[in-house]
N, C-alpha and C positions, 0 to 999 in steps of 0.2 A: 663479777656480776657490777657492772657500771650503768649498762642503760636495758632498761627494761621493758619489755611489753606486759601491760596485764590487763589479759581478756577476760570479758564478763565485770560488768559495773554495778553488782548489786553490793550489800551489804560490806563482803568481804573483800570485794576490790575495793571499793573505797576507802575503806581502812587502808589497807595494802597499800595502795598508792600515795597516801598521806604518811605514814611512816617511812615510805624509802626516800620520798621527796622529803623529809624532817633530816632524812640524814645523807643529804646531798646525794642521791641519785636521780641519773636523769629516766622519765618516766612518759612512756607511750601509753596511755587509757584506751582502749579497744573494746567494743562492744557493738554486737550487728544491728541495735537498737538504735535506732537516729537518736540526735541532742533532745527532740521534742519529748522525748519519754521519760527525761530526767531531772530534777532540779535544781536544787542551788549547791548539790555537791561537786556536779561539775564546774560549775563557775568557781566554787571556792580552790578546783584540784587546779583550773588554767592558772589562777593567778598565785599559785603556788608556783608554776612553772611546768605542769603535766601540757603534754601535745592531747589534745582529745581528735582519736579514731574514731567515731561513732558512727554509726551505720555503714560501715565497710569491713570488708573481710578482713580477718589479721595476716594471711600473707603476705600483703601488702608490704608491712611494717617488720618483715624476718631480717630485712638487710640493714636496718638499722637499731637492731637490739642482740646483746649476747647472751640474754635469757627471756622467757618466755615465764609467764607464772599465771596458771589457768584457776577458775573459778571451781568449788567443788562439783557443780553441778553439768563438768565440760569432762567427760572420760576421757582418759590417756588413749584412747581406742580413736578420736576423733581423727577424721582426714586431717584435716590441718594440723592440729599435734602430731600427728605421725610424719608430715611434710618440713615441720623444725623441726623434729629429731634429726631426719635425713640431712638437713642443710648444718648439723652440730650445734642446732640451740640448746643450752640448756632449760627443759621444761620442769617447773614445778610448782608448788602449791602454796596457796597462804599459808596453812597452816607450817609447813616447813619453813619456808622465808622467817614467818614471825617467831617460830622456835629458836633460829641461829640471834636473834636480839632478846630472848629470854637471859634473865639472871634469876637465882635462888633456888628453890624445890621446885621441881615441876611433878606433877602426878597427870595420868591419863586414864579415863576410863570409856573402851567399849565392849562391843555387845548388841547381838538385837533387839533388846528390851530391858528396860532397868537404867540405861546408860543417864538421863537428866536428871531421874532423882537421886541414884546414887553421886553424881558429879554434883549436886547442887549441896547435899546431905554433905560428902566430905567435904566441901567450901565452908558450909557453916559450924562444921567439926573446929577448922582452921580459925575460922572469926572466932570460935569461942574462946577459944587457944590466945588469943591478942595478936595473931600474925596476920601482916598485912597479907590479903588473899583475895584473888584474882579467879571468877569460875568464869571459865571463856568456853569458845571450841563451837561444835556444832550445835551448843545449847542458845546460838544465837547472838553471842556478843566473839569477835573476831580476836584472836589472839594480837594480832597486829594492832589493833586498839590499844592495846595496853602494854605492848612489850617494850615501851621504854620507858613506863613507870616503875617497872620492877628491879629490885635491887638485890645484896646476896640474901637477905631475911626474909624475902617474900615467897609467898607460896602459890604456884598458878596451878590449878585444876582444871584440866581440860578434856572436855567430852569430844570424843575421837569416833568419826562414823568413816565406811569402809571406803568410802569415795575421796576423805582427805588422805586417808593412807597410800591411794594409788601414785601420790606425788610425795610421798613422806618417806627420803630416802637418809638422811642424818638424824632424824626425831628420835629423843630419845630419856624418856622418862624415868626417875630416878625407880617409881614403885607405876605399874599399871595393873589396870585389872581388865579381864575378857569374863563377862558376867554371863553369859548365855549364848548360844548359837541355835537360832533355828532359820529356817528358810526366809529369805528377803532380797530383794534387789534384783532378781535374776532378769529384771531387763536392763540391769545394767553390767552385772559380772558376767551372763550368762550362763554358770553353774556353780553350785556350791561349795564345788573345792576353790574356784578360783574368789569365792565371795569370805571365806573360811582364811583361805592365802591371804588375804586385803589384811582381814581383823588381825591375824598374828604377825601383822608388820610391826605392830606396834611394841613387840617384845624383841624386833629384831636386833636392835641396837646395845639391848641392856646385857649384862657379866653377871660374872657370879655374885657381887657387892650389893646387886638391886634385888628387887621384890617384884613377883611375881603372881598377883593373885588371881585364884583359879577356881570355877566353883565345881566342889566334887560330885556332888549331884546330875551334872551336865556331861551324859556319856560322851557325845562330840567333844566337848572339852578336855575330857580326860584324856581319849586317844590323842586330841593335837599337841599335848603337852609336854610329849615327852624329847623334844629338840629343845626345848626355852632354858638359857642357858644361868636365868636369875632365878635367886632361890626362891622356893614355889611354898605359896601360902594360901592353903587351899578355905571355902567357904562351906558350912552345910548347914542345913536347919537337923540335922540330925549328928548324936556324938561321934566323935572321932578322934583317932591317936595321933593323926597330920597336925603339923605348925598351921595355925588358922584361927579362924573363926566360927563358931557352932554353937547349935544350942543343945543343951541337955537338961533333962527335968525340969524341965520350964527358966532355965536360966539362961545368959549368954557368955559364952567363955572364950577368951583370946590364948591363945598359944605358942609361945616362939621361943627356939632353941629349949624346947621341953618345960619353960618354965610357966604356968599354967594361971592365968589372971580373972576375978569375977571380974564382969560387967554390971549387967544388970539385968532384972527379969524380962522375959521374951516379952509379956504383958506388958510393961513400961514403955515398948517403942509406939509411941503414938500413932504412925501410918497405918493403917489395917493391912491386911491381906498376907497370904502365903508369900507372894512376891516380892512383898515389902521388907519382910522377915530377911529375904536372900540379898536385895538391896544394902537392909540395914549392917549383914553381916560380912558383905563387904566392903562396905564404908569402914567398920572398927578391924577389920584387918590391914585396911590400907594406911590409914591414923595411926592406928598404936605399931604397926612394924617401924613407922619412920619417930617414933617418939611421944606421942601425944599420951597424957595421962589418963586413965581409963576413967575418973571422976568427969570430965570436961569430956569425951566419949556418952556417957553415959545421961549423963544434960544434956546435950543434945540430942540423943533418939529423942529424950523424952518429952522435949517439945518442940520439934521439928514438925513443922504440919504437913509438908509435901509440896509441887509444885503444881501451877497454872496447869489445866488441860490434863491432866492426870488423876482420875478417879476421882474430879474435883465436886462438890457439890455444889451447886448455884444458887438453889432455893427451893424449897416446898412451897407449894400453892394447891389448896385443896385439898388436902392429907397427899399429894404426889412429889415425889423428889424427883428432880430434876439432876444428872449427872452429868459433867463434861467431860468426857474423856475422850477429844479429839486427837491425841497425842496416840492412840490405838490405831497406827498407821499398819497393822501387819496383823497374821490372823494370829500368832503367838500372845501378842499382846494386848488381844480381847481376848482370849481366851484367859488371860491371866485376870481381866475387867470381870468376865462371865464369872468366873470360880470366888471374886471380891464379892459377889451381891449374896446378901442374906434374905431379900423379899422379894415377893412376885415382881418382875419387870420386865417390861417392853425395849425392845435392842433396837437402835439403829443404825444398819448395817449398809457398804457401798459407799466407793468414791473412783478414784482411777485405777486404772490395772498395773499391779507389778509382776503377773505373769505365776499367780501361785496358786496354790491350791486350797480352797474352801473346804473340804470334805471334813478335817478332823473338826476345825470351828463348828459346821453345822450337825455333826454328830453329837459333838457336846452339849448343845443348844437345844438337841430334840431331847436328849438324856436328863437336860438339866430341871429341877424340881421348882426354879424362878426364874428362869425365861420363859414366860408365858406366850408371848408374840414377838415376832419378827419385822421391821418396818425395811426395805429393802429401796436402795436409792442410787442414782449416778450412774456410772457405765458399767457397774460391776453389777447393776441389780440382775440384769439378767442370769447371770451364773449365778447368783445367790439361790436365784429361783429353782435355778435347773437343779443345782445341789440340794436344797433342801428338799422337794420332789425324789431325788435320788437315794437320799437316807432317810425317808419317810416322815420328813417332819411340814406339818399342813399347814399351823399357825402363823401363817406369813400373810403379807399383804404389800403391794409396790407402790408408790408416793412419787409423783412426777412432783420434784422441787424441793430445797431442804426445806423450805417450810412448813410446805403441806407436809413433809415427812414427819417434822417436828409435833404437829397440829392432829396429825393421825395416830401417831404414838399416844397423845393426852386423851383420846377419844377409846382408846383401846384400854386405859387404864382404871383401876377401882382404886381406891383411899388405901393408902398403905402403900400402893407400887410406887416403883421406878421409873423414868426413862433415862435411859442410858443411851449415850452418845459415846459407840467404841465400834469406828468403821471397818475396821479391820484392813484398809484402805489408805492409799495416799490420796490426797484432798483436789489434786492439779486439774480435776475436770470440772470442778466450779469455784474454788479458791487458791490463793495466793500459795497458802501454806495450811497443815494444821492448824496455827496458831489465831489465823483468820477464820476460819471454821471454828474452831471454838469458841473467839469471841463473837461471830455471828449468832450460835447457837444460844449462849447466853442471852445477847439482845433480846432475839425471840422471845425466851424466858419470863426476862423483863416485860414484854407488851404482852404475853399474856396475863402477867400480875397484877397489868394498870388496866386489865380488859380491853384490850388495845384489838386482841385478835378474838 
C-alpha cells in the first residue's frame, strides 16, 4: 500500500488522507462533489501533497493507485467498488487502515442500539483510571485522526458500525462487545442475515485469549454466538451463573473465572432506564475483564451523565420538559426511549426511510400509559400514520416541517408533560445527520424559552 485513492472527503476521508500523507503515502482525494463544496481542508491536503480529484468519478484513477479506501457511507456493493476489485485493487476502509497504525489496548463496541453511550462510558472509565484514552469511530471522531498519537500504554475505545465492518478485514480488538441485534439498515445490507454478519465480523480475528462481551437477554445475540472463539463474557439485568456482569437483588456484580466481585447498587447508576442498565453492565464487563478496579468502575457509573442527543433533557419551559433523543434513528432505539418515559409525553416521529417496520413501535405507543399523542413528520410520516391506523391508535397529527412539529407538540402538552424527539428514523430527509437534527431541536426549544416562537 503506497499509492492510495481516498474516496469520500467527509470527516473520515479528510482525517485518513492527512494521516497517510503524514506517513509518506501518495494520496489522491476523490469525491463526486466539486471543490466548491469543500472548505479549507482541501487546501491543506493539497499543500501536503495530495492530488485533488474532486467532481470526478473514482474509476479515472484506478491505474494510479494500488489501494482504494472508501468512506463508510459507500457500500462495498457500489458499482465502482466492484470494478476496482475486478482490477485487483485492495479495497479498504478508514477503520481498517487506522487500526493498522494503532498502538496499545483496543476495545470495540457494536450493536444496533446503545453503542455511543456504552463507548463513551467505557472511555470515561479508562480516563478515570488515569489512562490516556481515545474514544473514536462511528461516534464521530475518525480512528485515523488519533492513530499516530497512540502508544503502547494508551487505550482506544471504538464505536463500530455495520457499514465500517464491510471493509474491516484485519481489525482486531482485544475486547469487543455486541450489545443487541434488531432490524436496521436493511436499505444498505439487504437482509438481516447480512446485517448480522457484518456486526459479527468484530469478533472474527479474536482468539481464546481475547474477550467477547455479549447480551444474554438478546436471543439473536445468543443464537449467533456459538462460533465466537474469544472468551465469552455475558451481561444481563437478571441473575446469572455465567462469567460477566449482571444485576441481582438490586446490586451489580462481575464474575470472571468463577470469582465474584460486587461493583455497586444498580440504583447508583446515574443514567436512567433499563436500556442504560444494559449499557452499564456491558461497560462493567469490558473494563473489568481487562483489569480496571471495581472502585473506579463504580465511581464512573455513579457520575457519568450520558451523551448528547440520547434522552437528553434540554429544558423545562412552562412546566413542559423537552427531551432530545435525536439519536433514536431506528425502531428499537425509540422503543427504549418510550419505555424510559414516566410522565405524559408527546412524541415526534418520522424522518428518512430505512425500510423498517414501524408496527412494534406503534403498538407500544398505543398501549403505553405515558405516550398521549404522536406528531408525525418527514418522509415516513405517511407510513407512521397508516401504521397507527392499522394498530388502532388515533391520537396522532401530521406536521409539515420540523419547527411546526415541535410547536404542534407543545400545543398538545399540558403542564407536567414531556415533548420527546425520538424519530425512529434517520435524519437525511431534512438534515445532514442526527446531530444536526438534535441541535436544531434545541435551538427551537431555546426560541420557545425566549418567547420568539
